[in-house]
C-alpha positions in Angstrom: 94.7 87.4 63.5 90.9 87.1 63.2 88.7 86.0 66.1 88.5 82.4 64.9 92.3 82.1 64.7 92.6 83.9 68.1 90.4 81.4 69.9 92.2 78.5 68.2 95.5 80.1 69.3 94.3 80.4 72.9 93.1 76.8 72.9 96.8 75.8 72.5 97.3 76.7 76.2 100.9 75.7 76.7 101.9 77.5 73.5 101.0 80.8 75.2 103.8 82.4 77.0 103.3 85.3 79.5 105.3 87.5 77.1 103.0 86.7 74.1 99.9 87.4 76.2 101.3 90.7 77.2 102.0 91.5 73.6 98.4 90.7 72.6 97.1 93.0 75.3 99.4 95.8 74.3 98.2 95.5 70.7 94.6 95.9 71.8 95.3 99.0 73.8 97.4 100.5 71.1 94.5 100.0 68.7 92.0 101.7 71.1 94.3 104.6 71.8 94.5 105.2 68.1 90.8 105.2 67.8 90.6 107.7 70.7 92.9 110.0 68.8 90.8 109.7 65.6 87.4 110.1 67.2 87.2 112.8 69.9 83.4 112.6 70.3 82.2 111.0 73.5 79.8 108.6 71.8 80.6 108.2 68.1 78.7 105.6 66.2 80.0 103.4 63.4 83.7 102.9 63.0 84.7 103.5 66.7 82.3 101.0 68.3 82.6 98.5 65.5 86.3 98.5 66.2 85.8 98.1 69.9 83.4 95.2 69.3 86.1 93.3 67.5 87.9 92.8 70.9 85.0 90.7 72.1 85.2 87.0 71.1 81.6 86.1 70.4 80.6 83.0 68.4 79.7 83.9 64.9 76.4 85.9 64.7 75.6 85.8 68.4 74.1 89.0 69.6 74.3 89.1 73.4 71.7 91.5 74.8 71.6 89.8 78.2 74.9 90.8 79.8 72.7 91.9 82.7 72.8 88.2 83.6 76.4 87.5 82.5 78.6 89.5 80.3 81.5 88.6 78.0 85.2 89.1 78.7 87.0 91.2 76.2 90.3 89.8 74.7 92.7 91.5 77.2 90.7 90.2 80.2 90.7 86.7 78.9 94.5 87.0 78.2 95.2 88.1 81.7 93.1 85.3 83.2 95.0 82.7 81.2 98.4 84.4 82.1 97.9 84.2 85.8 96.4 80.7 85.8 99.4 79.7 83.8 101.7 81.1 86.5 99.9 79.1 89.1 100.3 76.0 87.0 104.0 76.5 86.4 105.3 78.3 89.5 102.9 78.2 92.5 105.6 79.8 94.6 105.0 83.1 92.9 101.3 83.0 93.8 101.8 83.1 97.6 105.0 85.2 97.4 104.0 88.0 95.1 100.3 87.9 94.3 99.3 89.8 97.5 101.1 92.8 96.2 99.3 92.6 92.9 95.9 92.3 94.7 96.7 95.6 96.6 97.3 97.2 93.2 93.9 96.0 92.0 92.2 97.4 95.1 93.9 100.8 94.5 92.7 100.7 90.9 89.2 99.8 92.0 89.1 102.7 94.5 90.0 105.2 91.7 87.5 103.5 89.4 84.5 104.0 91.7 85.6 107.3 93.4 86.5 105.9 96.7 89.6 105.6 99.0 91.6 102.4 99.0 90.7 101.6 102.6 87.0 101.7 101.6 87.0 98.9 99.1 87.1 95.1 99.3 87.1 92.3 96.7 84.4 89.7 97.2 82.7 87.0 95.1 79.7 88.8 93.9 76.9 91.3 94.8 75.1 88.7 97.1 78.2 88.4 99.2 78.3 92.1 99.7 74.6 92.3 100.5 75.0 89.7 103.2 77.7 91.9 104.8 75.2 94.7 104.9 72.3 92.8 106.2 74.1 90.7 108.8 76.8 93.2 109.7 74.5 96.0 111.0 73.6 95.7 114.6 69.8 95.7 115.1 67.5 94.9 117.9 64.1 93.0 117.8 61.5 95.4 116.5 64.0 97.6 114.5 63.2 98.2 110.9 64.8 98.1 107.5 63.1 99.7 104.5 63.2 98.1 101.1 61.4 98.5 97.8 59.0 95.9 96.5 61.3 95.3 93.5 64.4 93.8 95.1 66.5 90.9 93.8 66.6 87.8 95.9 70.3 88.4 96.6 69.3 91.7 98.3 66.1 90.6 99.9 66.8 87.1 101.3 69.7 88.2 103.6 67.3 90.5 105.3 64.6 87.9 105.5 67.1 85.6 107.2 68.0 88.4 109.7 64.3 89.0 110.3 63.6 85.4 111.1 66.6 85.0 113.3 66.6 88.3 115.2 63.0 89.5 114.8 63.7 92.7 113.0 61.0 94.0 110.7 61.2 94.5 106.9 59.0 97.3 105.5 58.4 97.3 101.8 57.9 100.6 100.1 55.9 100.4 96.9 57.3 102.0 93.7 55.3 102.6 90.6 56.6 101.1 87.4 57.9 103.4 86.1 58.0 106.1 88.8 57.2 109.7 87.7 60.2 111.5 89.4 63.0 111.4 91.8 60.9 113.3 94.3 58.1 110.7 94.2 60.7 108.0 95.1 62.3 109.8 98.0 59.0 111.1 99.4 57.7 107.5 99.5 60.7 106.4 101.6 60.7 109.5 103.8 57.0 108.8 104.6 57.9 105.2 105.6 60.6 106.1 108.1 59.8 105.6 111.8 61.8 106.0 115.0 62.7 102.2 114.7 64.2 102.5 111.2 67.8 101.6 111.3 68.7 100.9 107.7 67.4 101.4 104.1 68.5 98.6 101.7 67.6 99.1 98.0 68.7 98.2 94.6 70.7 101.0 93.0 70.3 99.2 89.6 66.9 97.6 89.8 67.2 94.3 87.8 63.5 93.9 87.3 62.6 97.3 85.7 66.0 98.8 84.7 65.5 101.8 87.0 68.5 103.6 88.5 67.6 104.5 92.1 68.5 108.1 93.1 70.9 107.0 95.8 72.4 110.4 96.5 69.1 111.9 97.3 68.1 108.9 99.4 71.3 109.2 101.4 70.8 112.9 102.1 67.4 112.1 103.5 68.5 109.0 105.5 71.7 110.5 107.0 69.7 113.4 108.4 68.0 110.7 110.5 71.1 108.6 111.2 69.9 105.8 109.0 72.4 103.6 107.1 71.9 103.1 103.4 72.9 99.8 101.7 72.9 99.6 97.9 72.6 96.5 95.6 74.3 97.7 92.4 74.8 94.4 90.7 74.8 96.2 87.3 76.5 99.5 88.3 80.2 98.8 87.9 80.9 99.0 84.2 77.6 100.5 83.2 77.8 103.8 85.0 80.6 106.3 85.7 80.4 106.0 89.5 81.7 108.1 92.4 81.0 106.7 95.8 81.9 109.9 97.7 79.5 112.0 95.6 76.8 109.3 96.1 77.2 109.2 99.8 76.1 105.6 100.2 77.3 103.6 103.3 77.6 100.2 101.7 77.6 99.4 98.0 78.2 96.2 96.2 78.4 95.1 92.5 79.1 92.2 90.1 81.6 93.5 87.5 81.2 90.3 85.4 77.9 91.8 84.1 78.9 95.1 82.5 82.6 95.6 83.2 83.9 92.5 81.4 85.4 90.7 84.5 85.2 87.0 84.9 82.6 85.4 87.2 83.6 84.9 90.8 84.8 88.4 91.6 82.7 91.1 93.3 83.0 94.7 94.5 82.3 95.9 98.1 82.5 99.5 99.2 82.0 100.5 102.8 82.1 104.2 103.6 84.9 105.0 106.0 82.5 106.7 108.5 80.2 103.6 108.5 82.8 100.9 109.0 82.6 100.8 112.8 78.8 100.1 112.4 79.1 97.2 110.0 80.7 94.0 111.2 82.6 91.5 108.9 80.8 88.2 108.4 83.7 85.8 107.7 86.6 85.9 110.1 90.2 85.0 109.8 93.4 86.9 110.6 92.7 90.6 110.0 89.0 90.7 110.7 89.6 93.3 113.5 91.9 95.6 111.5 91.0 99.1 110.3 89.8 99.6 106.8 87.5 97.7 104.4 90.0 94.9 103.8 88.6 93.4 107.1 85.6 92.4 104.9 87.6 90.1 102.7 89.4 87.8 105.2 88.4 84.8 103.2 91.6 82.8 103.0 93.0 81.7 99.7 91.0 82.4 96.6 91.4 82.4 92.8 93.7 85.4 92.5 93.7 85.3 88.6 90.0 86.3 88.7 91.0 89.5 90.6 93.9 90.3 88.3 91.6 89.8 85.3 89.1 92.3 86.9 92.0 94.7 87.1 92.5 94.3 83.4 88.7 94.8 82.8 89.0 98.2 84.5 92.0 99.0 82.3 90.0 98.1 79.2 87.2 100.4 80.3 89.5 103.2 81.3 91.3 103.4 78.0 87.9 103.7 76.2 86.7 106.2 78.8 84.1 105.5 81.4 82.1 108.7 80.5 82.1 107.6 76.9 80.9 104.1 77.8 78.1 105.3 80.0 76.9 107.7 77.2 77.0 105.0 74.6 75.1 102.5 76.8 72.4 105.2 77.6 72.2 106.3 74.0 71.4 102.8 72.8 68.8 102.3 75.6 67.2 105.6 74.9 66.8 104.8 71.2 65.3 101.4 72.1 62.8 103.0 74.4 61.9 105.7 71.9 61.0 103.0 69.3 59.1 100.9 71.8 56.9 103.9 72.8 55.7 104.1 69.2 54.1 100.7 69.5 50.6 100.9 71.0 50.7 97.4 72.4 54.1 97.8 74.1 54.4 99.0 77.7 57.9 100.2 78.8 58.6 99.5 82.4 61.9 101.6 82.5 61.9 105.3 83.2 62.8 107.6 80.2 64.7 110.0 82.4 68.4 109.3 81.8 69.1 110.1 85.5 66.7 107.2 86.5 67.8 104.7 83.9 70.9 103.1 82.4 71.5 100.1 80.1 68.6 97.9 81.2 65.3 98.2 79.4 62.3 96.2 80.5 59.0 96.1 78.6 56.0 93.9 77.8 53.7 93.4 74.8 50.0 93.1 75.4 48.7 89.6 74.5 52.2 88.2 73.9 54.0 86.1 76.5 57.5 87.0 77.5 58.7 83.6 76.6 57.4 84.1 73.0 59.3 87.3 72.7 62.6 85.7 73.9 62.2 82.7 71.7 61.3 84.6 68.6 64.2 87.1 68.6 66.6 84.2 69.4 65.4 82.0 66.5 64.9 84.9 64.0 68.0 87.0 64.8 70.2 85.0 67.3 69.6 87.8 69.8 69.7 86.8 73.5 67.4 88.6 75.9 65.6 87.3 79.0 62.2 87.1 80.6 61.8 89.2 83.8 59.3 89.7 86.6 56.2 87.8 87.8 53.7 90.4 88.9 51.3 92.2 86.5 53.4 95.4 86.7 56.8 93.8 86.1 56.2 90.7 84.0 57.9 91.1 80.6 61.4 90.9 79.0 64.6 92.7 79.7 67.2 94.0 77.2 70.8 95.0 78.0 72.5 97.4 75.6 76.2 97.2 76.2 78.9 98.9 74.2 79.4 96.1 71.7 75.8 96.3 70.5 75.6 98.1 67.1 72.7 100.2 65.8 72.1 97.6 63.1 71.7 94.9 65.8 69.3 97.1 67.7 67.3 97.7 64.6 67.0 93.9 64.2 65.5 93.6 67.7 63.1 96.5 67.1 62.0 94.9 63.9 61.2 91.7 65.8 59.3 93.5 68.5 57.3 95.4 65.9 56.3 92.1 64.2 55.2 90.6 67.5 53.3 93.8 68.5 51.1 93.9 65.4 
């Protein structure tokens, strides 16, 4: 069935049996498995990605280049969400009798997905929830310091400001150029800011305002030599990047998989390194807050379990495509966009060109053209959704997200619009 028929079919609600939803998902995965057999290259253009894009249920002609704020769910994720909410509607007994086992399976899947152990991961609401665990869970005394960049998201910055006001700890901001020249420049700036009172470094791994990917592994190597904990806000990381927590070495990491991974809103990822768990307290307590393992950070009582199971399906969807293939596609699109933007004299790109320091977010500005004008023009002309970003002279501009469902033709449309505005 085509997408319009599919949406109409889903709207029937009660007509959808669990069996029929499972069949729909199986058909999607069979289709992608066939594509994988046909196209062995990691990042083929054309037929492969056009076929994958058909499993996203966009309204006709909508070109969503702002999944960095909120991304779409692919068909199988939506199917799974409906399936488990249907079970709650028809047989609530199964929810409290069997769902806990299924949640454990999702945790195990998440651990494999991000290169962690199962007792190092917890399921939360979003990145902000995880950042509050980091800020409020680390014991600090008046006068102790946390280092941060001057480019943090409010969800990462405000928990520390609350802690500073309540417990008189000090926040030290480390300035980063936009864009920075190298990994060494970034790490050297933080190393120079460390003092004997520094207890934690809390930074954005995926910097929302510039699109930079922070070199967390190198930061952790420096910080751990001085017994400093590292907290990472990676709201965009899960689904955009092929992650491995153990290689990264970070102490606490949190993400929002509804941006790049295709999960529904209301589910978040929290990773706490096993060796750091006795130094980071849980913030919401019920039975189990004092147990061993990261599950102590999710003693939240009852929640919307279908959201969690749909997240599990989102990971399945990415796994069958291949996470290395997904990262390469996302970075290929972003690199092509930056290459074209650099050709325009009036355009300043805020995102690093180095693929190690950048991912699928590209931020830029046009001299003499307001960010709102750019956003409104490409929406009205091409039905492309992007967003304004930043408020300071070095960050004020627009931000584009290049997810796997974006085609080269759609990217060309955006570039055409930017060229027109930059004349």
